[in-house]
TIVEXFI-639154 format. One record per residue (C-alpha): residue number from 1; x, y, z. Coordinates in steps of 0.5 Angstrom, whole numbers, plus 500, padded with zeros to 3 digits. Layout:
BEGIN
    i    x    y    z
  NUM    X    Y    Z
...
***
This chain:
BEGIN
    i    x    y    z
    1  693  624  120
    2  689  625  114
    3  688  619  109
    4  686  618  102
    5  683  612  099
    6  683  610  092
    7  680  604  090
    8  680  601  083
    9  678  594  082
   10  679  591  075
   11  676  584  074
   12  680  579  070
   13  679  572  067
   14  682  566  070
   15  679  567  077
   16  684  572  079
   17  682  579  081
   18  686  585  081
   19  685  592  085
   20  689  598  087
   21  688  602  094
   22  692  608  096
   23  693  611  103
   24  697  617  105
   25  701  617  112
   26  706  622  116
   27  713  620  116
   28  716  618  123
   29  709  615  126
   30  710  610  131
   31  710  602  130
   32  703  599  130
   33  700  605  128
   34  694  604  123
   35  695  605  116
   36  688  603  114
   37  682  598  114
   38  684  594  108
   39  679  589  109
   40  673  595  109
   41  676  598  103
   42  677  592  099
   43  670  590  101
   44  673  583  104
   45  671  579  110
   46  676  579  115
   47  675  572  116
   48  677  571  109
   49  683  574  110
   50  685  568  114
   51  682  563  111
   52  685  565  104
   53  692  566  107
   54  692  574  105
   55  699  576  106
   56  704  582  103
   57  708  582  098
   58  714  587  097
   59  720  587  092
   60  724  591  098
   61  728  588  103
   62  725  592  108
   63  718  591  110
   64  715  598  113
   65  708  595  113
   66  705  589  116
   67  698  586  115
   68  693  584  121
   69  689  579  119
   70  685  578  125
   71  683  586  124
   72  684  587  117
   73  688  593  118
   74  695  595  115
   75  699  597  121
   76  706  600  121
   77  711  595  122
   78  718  599  122
   79  719  607  123
   80  719  610  116
   81  723  616  115
   82  721  619  109
   83  728  623  108
   84  732  616  108
   85  727  613  104
   86  725  618  098
   87  730  624  099
   88  728  630  096
   89  723  626  091
   90  716  627  091
   91  711  624  092
   92  714  619  096
   93  710  613  097
   94  711  605  098
   95  709  600  093
   96  707  593  095
   97  701  588  094
   98  696  584  098
   99  695  577  095
  100  690  572  097
  101  689  565  095
  102  683  560  093
  103  682  563  088
  104  688  567  088
  105  687  575  088
  106  692  580  089
  107  691  588  090
  108  696  593  089
  109  697  598  095
  110  700  605  095
  111  702  608  101
  112  704  616  100
  113  709  618  106
  114  707  625  108
  115  713  629  110
  116  713  632  117
  117  718  638  119
  118  723  634  123
  119  729  636  120
  120  732  643  121
  121  735  647  115
  122  743  646  116
  123  749  649  113
  124  755  645  110
  125  760  649  114
  126  759  653  120
  127  763  659  118
  128  765  661  111
  129  770  667  110
  130  770  672  105
  131  776  677  103
  132  772  683  100
  133  776  689  097
  134  775  695  099
  135  774  698  092
  136  768  693  092
  137  762  698  089
  138  755  698  092
  139  751  692  089
  140  757  687  089
  141  754  680  090
  142  757  675  094
  143  754  668  093
  144  753  664  100
  145  753  657  101
  146  745  654  101
  147  742  651  107
  148  740  644  106
  149  733  642  109
  150  731  634  108
  151  724  636  109
  152  720  638  103
  153  714  642  101
  154  712  647  106
  155  717  644  111
  156  723  645  107
  157  727  651  107
  158  723  657  106
  159  727  664  107
  160  734  666  110
  161  736  672  115
  162  742  676  115
  163  744  680  121
  164  747  685  122
  165  745  689  116
  166  749  695  116
  167  753  694  109
  168  750  687  106
  169  743  685  105
  170  740  678  102
  171  737  677  096
  172  734  670  094
  173  734  667  087
  174  729  662  086
  175  731  656  081
  176  727  652  076
  177  728  646  081
  178  725  650  087
  179  731  651  090
  180  733  658  092
  181  740  661  091
  182  742  666  097
  183  747  672  095
  184  749  677  100
  185  749  684  096
  186  754  690  098
  187  749  696  100
  188  754  700  103
  189  762  701  101
  190  767  698  105
  191  772  702  108
  192  778  697  110
  193  781  703  115
  194  774  703  119
  195  773  696  119
  196  778  690  116
  197  774  684  119
  198  767  683  119
  199  762  678  122
  200  755  676  120
  201  750  671  122
  202  746  668  116
  203  740  664  119
  204  736  659  114
  205  729  658  117
  206  723  653  114
  207  716  654  114
  208  714  648  118
  209  710  648  125
  210  714  649  129
  211  719  653  125
  212  726  650  125
  213  732  654  123
  214  740  653  122
  215  745  658  122
  216  752  660  119
  217  757  665  121
  218  760  669  115
  219  767  672  117
  220  769  678  112
  221  776  680  111
  222  776  687  107
  223  782  687  102
  224  784  692  097
  225  781  692  090
  226  778  687  086
  227  772  689  082
  228  771  684  077
  229  768  677  078
  230  768  671  074
  231  763  670  069
  232  761  663  066
  233  760  663  058
  234  753  660  059
  235  749  659  065
  236  746  652  064
  237  750  646  061
  238  747  640  058
  239  750  633  057
  240  749  626  056
  241  752  620  059
  242  751  612  058
  243  750  608  064
  244  755  603  066
  245  760  608  063
  246  767  608  066
  247  770  612  071
  248  774  619  069
  249  769  619  063
  250  769  627  062
  251  761  629  062
  252  762  636  060
  253  767  642  061
  254  765  649  064
  255  768  655  063
  256  768  662  066
  257  772  668  065
  258  775  674  070
  259  777  681  067
  260  782  682  073
  261  789  681  072
  262  794  677  076
  263  791  673  082
  264  785  677  082
  265  783  674  075
  266  785  667  077
  267  779  662  077
  268  778  656  081
  269  772  651  080
  270  768  647  085
  271  761  643  085
  272  757  647  090
  273  751  641  091
  274  750  639  098
  275  747  632  096
  276  752  626  097
  277  750  623  091
  278  752  628  086
  279  759  629  090
  280  760  622  090
  281  758  621  082
  282  762  627  079
  283  768  632  080
  284  770  638  076
  285  778  640  076
  286  781  647  075
  287  780  647  067
  288  773  646  068
  289  772  639  066
  290  766  635  069
  291  768  628  070
  292  765  621  072
  293  768  619  079
  294  762  614  081
  295  758  608  078
  296  752  611  074
  297  746  607  074
  298  740  609  070
  299  735  605  074
  300  737  609  080
  301  737  616  077
  302  736  618  070
  303  739  625  071
  304  743  629  075
  305  744  637  076
  306  750  639  078
  307  752  646  081
  308  759  649  079
  309  762  655  082
  310  767  659  079
  311  771  664  084
  312  777  668  083
  313  782  670  088
  314  779  676  090
  315  773  672  092
  316  768  674  087
  317  764  668  084
  318  759  666  079
  319  755  659  078
  320  752  655  073
  321  748  649  072
  322  750  642  069
  323  744  638  067
  324  747  631  066
  325  742  625  062
  326  743  618  063
  327  742  613  057
  328  739  606  059
  329  743  600  057
  330  740  593  057
  331  744  591  063
  332  739  588  067
  333  736  581  067
  334  729  579  068
  335  727  578  075
  336  723  572  076
  337  719  572  083
  338  714  567  085
  339  708  570  089
  340  704  564  090
  341  705  557  088
  342  702  550  090
  343  707  545  091
  344  702  539  091
  345  696  539  086
  346  691  533  086
  347  691  529  080
  348  683  530  079
  349  684  538  078
  350  680  541  073
  351  683  544  067
  352  685  552  067
  353  686  551  074
  354  691  556  077
  355  697  553  080
  356  702  559  081
  357  703  566  080
  358  709  569  077
  359  711  576  077
  360  717  579  072
  361  721  585  073
  362  726  588  069
  363  729  595  071
  364  731  597  064
  365  726  601  060
  366  723  601  053
  367  725  595  049
  368  730  593  054
  369  725  592  059
  370  720  588  055
  371  720  581  057
  372  717  575  054
  373  716  568  058
  374  715  561  056
  375  715  554  059
  376  718  547  057
  377  714  543  052
  378  710  537  053
  379  707  538  060
  380  700  539  061
  381  701  546  064
  382  701  553  060
  383  703  560  062
  384  698  566  061
  385  699  573  062
  386  694  576  066
  387  696  583  067
  388  703  587  066
  389  709  583  069
  390  704  578  072
  391  704  571  069
  392  699  565  071
  393  701  558  071
  394  695  554  069
  395  693  546  067
  396  691  545  060
  397  690  538  060
  398  688  532  065
  399  693  530  070
  400  695  523  072
  401  699  521  078
  402  701  514  075
  403  704  517  069
  404  708  522  072
  405  708  524  079
  406  712  530  079
  407  713  535  074
  408  719  540  074
  409  717  546  070
  410  722  551  068
  411  720  558  067
  412  724  562  062
  413  724  570  061
  414  727  574  056
  415  727  581  055
  416  728  585  048
  417  734  588  049
  418  740  588  044
  419  743  583  046
  420  737  580  050
  421  738  578  057
  422  734  572  060
  423  733  568  067
  424  729  562  069
  425  727  559  075
  426  725  551  076
  427  718  550  079
  428  717  543  082
  429  710  540  083
  430  708  534  086
  431  702  531  084
  432  697  528  089
  433  694  521  088
  434  687  520  088
  435  684  513  088
  436  682  512  081
  437  685  505  080
  438  683  498  082
  439  687  493  085
  440  689  488  079
  441  691  481  080
  442  697  477  077
  443  692  472  074
  444  684  472  073
  445  684  465  076
  446  688  461  080
  447  689  453  081
  448  693  450  087
  449  694  443  090
  450  694  440  097
  451  695  433  099
  452  689  431  103
  453  690  430  111
  454  693  436  111
  455  694  440  118
  456  689  445  119
  457  692  452  118
  458  697  450  113
  459  699  455  107
  460  696  453  101
  461  699  459  096
  462  699  466  095
  463  694  471  091
  464  697  477  089
  465  694  484  087
  466  697  490  085
  467  695  497  085
  468  698  503  081
  469  695  508  086
  470  700  511  092
  471  700  510  099
  472  693  509  102
  473  690  508  096
  474  695  503  094
  475  694  499  100
  476  691  492  098
  477  687  488  103
  478  684  481  101
  479  677  479  103
  480  674  472  102
  481  668  472  098
  482  662  469  102
  483  660  462  098
  484  658  455  100
  485  661  449  098
  486  656  443  099
  487  652  447  103
  488  658  449  108
  489  661  456  108
  490  667  456  104
  491  670  460  110
  492  670  453  114
  493  675  450  108
  494  680  456  107
  495  682  463  110
  496  686  468  107
  497  690  473  110
  498  688  480  109
  499  695  483  108
  500  699  478  105
  501  694  474  101
  502  696  468  103
  503  691  462  103
  504  691  457  109
  505  687  451  110
  506  682  452  116
  507  681  444  116
  508  684  438  114
  509  681  435  107
  510  679  428  105
  511  680  427  098
  512  674  421  099
  513  669  427  101
  514  671  433  097
  515  676  433  091
  516  676  440  089
  517  672  446  090
  518  672  454  088
  519  671  460  091
  520  673  468  090
  521  678  472  093
  522  677  480  093
  523  682  485  093
  524  680  492  096
  525  684  498  096
  526  684  503  102
  527  682  509  098
  528  675  512  099
  529  671  510  096
  530  675  503  096
  531  676  500  089
  532  676  492  088
  533  677  487  084
  534  676  479  084
  535  680  473  082
  536  677  466  082
  537  681  460  086
  538  680  453  085
  539  683  448  090
  540  684  441  088
  541  685  435  093
  542  690  430  092
  543  689  423  094
  544  693  420  100
  545  693  413  101
  546  689  413  108
  547  684  408  107
  548  685  400  108
  549  682  396  103
  550  675  393  105
  551  673  386  103
  552  666  386  100
  553  666  378  099
  554  666  373  103
  555  662  377  108
  556  665  376  115
  557  660  375  120
  558  660  374  128
  559  655  369  129
  560  655  364  123
  561  659  360  119
  562  660  361  112
  563  664  356  108
  564  665  355  101
  565  664  347  099
  566  669  344  094
  567  667  337  091
  568  672  332  092
  569  672  331  085
  570  674  338  083
  571  679  339  078
  572  686  343  078
  573  684  350  077
  574  677  349  080
  575  674  356  082
  576  673  356  089
  577  670  363  091
  578  673  370  089
  579  675  375  094
  580  672  382  092
  581  675  388  096
  582  675  395  094
  583  679  401  096
  584  676  408  097
  585  682  411  095
  586  684  413  088
  587  689  412  083
  588  695  407  085
  589  693  408  092
  590  686  404  090
  591  690  398  086
  592  689  392  090
  593  693  385  090
  594  691  379  093
  595  696  374  096
  596  695  368  100
  597  698  369  107
  598  696  362  111
  599  692  356  109
  600  691  349  112
  601  694  346  106
  602  698  351  102
  603  699  346  096
  604  692  346  095
  605  689  353  093
  606  692  359  090
  607  689  366  090
  608  689  371  083
  609  694  377  084
  610  690  381  081
  611  683  378  081
  612  682  375  088
  613  680  368  085
  614  681  362  089
  615  682  356  085
  616  685  349  086
  617  692  348  085
  618  692  341  084
  619  687  335  084
  620  683  334  091
  621  684  327  094
  622  681  323  099
  623  687  325  104
  624  685  332  104
  625  682  335  110
  626  675  337  110
  627  676  343  114
  628  680  348  110
  629  682  355  113
  630  685  360  108
  631  687  367  110
  632  688  372  104
  633  691  379  105
  634  688  384  100
  635  694  390  099
  636  693  396  096
  637  699  400  092
  638  700  406  096
  639  706  409  099
  640  706  406  104
  641  701  400  102
  642  695  398  107
  643  692  392  107
  644  686  388  110
  645  686  380  111
  646  680  376  110
  647  679  368  113
  648  675  364  108
  649  673  357  110
  650  673  352  105
  651  669  345  106
  652  672  339  102
  653  666  335  102
  654  661  332  097
  655  655  332  101
  656  652  338  106
  657  651  333  112
  658  658  332  112
  659  660  339  112
  660  655  340  118
  661  658  335  122
  662  665  337  121
  663  664  344  122
  664  660  344  128
  665  667  345  132
  666  669  351  129
  667  670  356  134
  668  666  362  133
  669  669  369  131
  670  673  372  137
  671  670  378  137
  672  663  375  138
  673  665  371  144
  674  668  377  147
  675  662  381  146
  676  658  375  149
  677  663  374  155
  678  662  382  156
  679  654  381  156
  680  655  375  161
  681  659  379  166
  682  655  385  166
  683  648  381  167
  684  652  377  173
  685  654  384  176
  686  647  387  175
  687  644  381  179
  688  649  381  184
  689  648  388  185
  690  640  387  186
  691  641  381  190
  692  645  385  195
  693  641  391  195
  694  635  387  197
  695  639  383  202
  696  640  390  205
  697  633  392  205
  698  631  386  208
  699  636  386  214
  700  634  394  215
  701  627  392  215
  702  628  386  220
  703  632  391  225
  704  627  396  225
  705  621  391  227
  706  626  388  232
  707  627  395  235
  708  620  396  235
  709  618  390  239
  710  624  391  244
  711  620  398  245
  712  614  394  247
  713  617  389  252
  714  621  395  255
  715  614  399  257
  716  612  399  264
  717  605  401  263
  718  600  396  266
  719  595  391  262
  720  588  391  264
  721  585  385  260
  722  578  385  258
  723  574  379  256
  724  568  380  253
  725  564  373  252
  726  562  370  245
  727  558  364  245
  728  557  359  239
  729  550  357  237
  730  552  350  237
  731  557  345  240
  732  559  339  237
  733  560  332  241
  734  567  331  243
  735  569  337  241
  736  572  343  245
  737  565  345  249
  738  566  352  248
  739  571  356  243
  740  572  364  245
  741  575  370  243
  742  578  375  247
  743  580  382  246
  744  586  385  249
  745  587  392  250
  746  593  395  252
  747  593  402  256
  748  599  407  254
  749  601  414  257
  750  597  418  252
  751  591  414  254
  752  589  411  248
  753  588  403  248
  754  591  399  243
  755  586  393  242
  756  587  386  238
  757  582  382  237
  758  583  374  236
  759  580  370  230
  760  574  366  232
  761  575  359  232
  762  582  359  236
  763  584  358  243
  764  588  364  246
  765  593  363  252
  766  595  370  255
  767  602  370  258
  768  605  376  262
  769  612  378  261
  770  615  380  267
  771  620  384  264
  772  615  388  261
  773  610  390  266
  774  603  390  263
  775  605  387  256
  776  601  380  255
  777  602  375  250
  778  597  371  246
  779  599  364  245
  780  594  361  240
  781  593  354  240
  782  592  354  232
  783  586  349  234
  784  580  350  228
  785  573  348  229
  786  573  341  225
  787  565  341  223
  788  563  348  220
  789  569  352  220
  790  566  357  215
  791  559  358  219
  792  559  364  222
  793  559  365  230
  794  554  368  234
  795  555  372  240
  796  550  369  246
  797  548  373  252
  798  553  371  258
  799  550  366  263
  800  548  369  269
  801  548  363  273
  802  556  362  273
  803  560  367  277
  804  567  368  279
  805  568  369  287
  806  573  373  290
  807  578  368  290
  808  577  366  283
  809  579  373  280
  810  585  374  277
  811  591  376  281
  812  598  374  283
  813  600  368  285
  814  598  366  292
  815  592  371  292
  816  587  366  294
  817  587  360  299
  818  586  354  295
  819  587  351  288
  820  579  350  287
  821  576  353  282
  822  568  354  283
  823  564  354  276
  824  557  354  275
  825  553  350  271
  826  550  351  264
  827  553  351  257
  828  560  354  259
  829  565  349  257
  830  570  346  262
  831  576  350  262
  832  583  346  261
  833  586  343  267
  834  592  347  270
  835  596  341  268
  836  594  342  261
  837  596  349  262
  838  602  348  265
  839  604  343  260
  840  603  348  254
  841  607  353  258
  842  613  349  259
  843  613  347  252
  844  613  354  249
  845  619  355  254
  846  623  350  251
  847  621  352  244
  848  624  359  246
  849  630  356  248
  850  631  352  242
  851  630  357  238
  852  635  362  241
  853  640  356  241
  854  641  356  234
  855  642  364  233
  856  649  367  235
  857  650  373  240
  858  647  379  236
  859  645  375  230
  860  639  379  226
  861  639  384  231
  862  637  380  237
  863  640  381  244
  864  645  377  247
  865  640  374  252
  866  638  370  247
  867  645  367  245
  868  646  360  246
  869  650  361  253
  870  644  364  256
  871  640  358  258
  872  634  357  262
  873  637  358  268
  874  638  365  267
  875  631  366  265
  876  626  369  270
  877  621  365  272
  878  615  367  268
  879  610  363  271
  880  608  367  277
  881  606  372  273
  882  601  368  268
  883  594  367  269
  884  590  362  266
  885  583  364  265
  886  578  359  268
  887  582  358  274
  888  585  361  280
  889  592  357  279
  890  598  360  278
  891  605  358  276
  892  610  357  281
  893  618  355  281
  894  617  350  286
  895  617  343  284
  896  613  340  289
  897  608  345  289
  898  608  344  281
  899  607  337  282
  900  601  338  287
  901  598  343  283
  902  599  339  277
  903  596  332  280
  904  590  336  282
  905  589  340  276
  906  589  333  272
  907  584  330  276
  908  579  336  275
  909  580  336  268
  910  579  329  266
  911  574  328  261
  912  568  324  262
  913  568  317  260
  914  563  318  254
  915  568  323  251
  916  570  320  244
  917  574  326  242
  918  580  329  246
  919  581  336  245
  920  588  338  242
  921  593  339  246
  922  595  347  246
  923  602  349  243
  924  607  352  246
  925  607  359  247
  926  610  363  241
  927  617  366  242
  928  618  374  240
  929  620  372  233
  930  614  367  232
  931  610  372  235
  932  612  377  229
  933  610  372  224
  934  604  370  227
  935  602  378  227
  936  604  378  220
  937  599  373  218
  938  594  376  222
  939  595  382  218
  940  594  379  212
***
């Protein structure tokens, strides 16, 4: 395939570039074959073909060429038959344009279709007949039918061959249009008697590769002599006809003559053209008139060539040429084609922006084909001619969508023919919105009222703003601007709905705290960037009667009594006092009126309705009570009204002491009494709680100590007493000759000793408890030294003169043989007698019995054995376990033995006669309870 590329680029104004590229391709190429690399030939980037929406524009209904944007190639879309497309016209080419947008550019493309040898020469008839007279002379010519080859050039018809060539030969005549007429020349006279019928083969060949041919059979019948052929008066005839002429119009008349006579001289005319367009357009009759039988159109063919043949009955022929020129008539309106347009244009485009490119075509010629186009007036657009038959619609002023959102532009094109023909097309252009208008409030400032004590969330009123823009740019949102009211953000007072602009109260307003406030609301559209405007809003709070009057005077006190004194000599209209009250509301809600609700004597006093003055209505007399109590009602003028009461104490007296004596029985204020009662009850509850708490703590401590003493009683460890001797410096006459203090030690399981030391100057008696082995109790006689209680006692060394024999050592009852007590002489004093010791022991037992008899069973944590039902007869005998220091005697439960022992002990223990003082008898042994008390004293 050979390809020729011709690139001519012309640069014009108005951002449009035009050029022309030519290609040559063979016909009958397969689909998708490459015509040429248009991107490379035009110097364009392949990506720009896609981004700029490159496309092919062709005025024909059928599209043979397509554009591959991805590769930048022109491809064959449909098989191209040059003969079907251009017939015999040469050169044969396709014309179309490639259009690009942003900016708009277009290029003219010419694709020449090169003929290939795909059609063989053909004859119209497969055979023809000739009747030739035998008298035909040598050199006689016989015109043959020409073969037709749809191909052109070298591929077209080139030569003819005739076989056999015994009598005839071929002669070719080149015509001005490039065709060849074929004649059969008689070279040898015919002889009917030898050969009446002859058959020849005429072959037409072309010059293509491979060579193709077509044949036609020639049948010759030899007749008798007809030796003159028809002859046309002129070889070429010329005629002119206007397009759109009616049928049967005679274009021209041809004429031929034959010198023969009779049937040999009768001539018949016919058209020899093999092309259908000529045969369908013209005809010739017997008289040689060439008539129009079809619709002739200048735009389809501007001239026609008709070959007319004249033949006589003898078969002799002659031919001539008729050339018919078609005259143009203004019969075509201008054709308006919108090649590229933008249906949507932004309102902020610059001037001279190309909106649409229009192609104007008028198939007429000369003046009939010259066209002028105009558009309607009063629109911001103009129509400019860019090149031949192309116009650009551009903007010539600023666009405003708010003024006109759509334009219907009518383009009217008229030719210069007579009469002039015109056509029009209407372009609808939408103007896209740009956010160039800010929202506008209906008012620059708003004022609204709301009654105090409103419900939070209540709608107060609505602000409204409008935006002249469209869609998102006109969508208005309302925003509460940041500000403060009395130091509090305004958003704590009101809120605004972003969509509707409704202002709501966020809180309940109080007229007494705030009467009005200001804030600003911003309206903002949804454009980018957003535009906004601001309106000021003032909210006024309307008063509501929500406050009761407050009495300022007389002052109501809870603890003291205030009374107004009226002398008994007061006249009518005497000003007793004035009730002063205020109402924090405003307007009529604060208008106060005073009325006397109750009075001890309503006929004595009256209250001023407007001023609250309490005056006497009549003369005060001696019969009037001293104590007067008035109740005054203060009421406002609101709807509904609110009121307050005040008590006024009036004393009708002439002296202050009289007033005091009369008003002492006035009861105090009820509220004060209620408060005092509350505090008294609270104090009593607190004291009771503390008392119960202390009682529980004391009981818990007692129980804890009692349990500890029980553990000591139940111990089975033996008690080993140790008695270190202590001596006094001096012994008083008539007193106890010796005062000793014993140290008691108890040995426990843990091998620790628990020693308690008795206080000096007291006598101790150790008692063994049989229920708790090894436990010793100390019974103190509470005997104090009378002479020098505060003098220190010095321990003397023990006297080696006295000793206990084996029988006198401590032991159980009956361990020794006799009750005698051997004692050495010396300063060691005489111990108490056994009778005295027995007497002290019995007194202690009785004391325990009396102490336990006063307690109930289980009282204060004591066991039931100390209950009153537990008498002495149930108590075990402790006397056999009691050892008396300084004596070998033991206590026994036998009365006789007790009596004998007591007598013996009494005799031994009698003091000498000269003793002036007797020792104080020992006290009874302590009970467990008394032991605890003494223990606490010892600890202190």
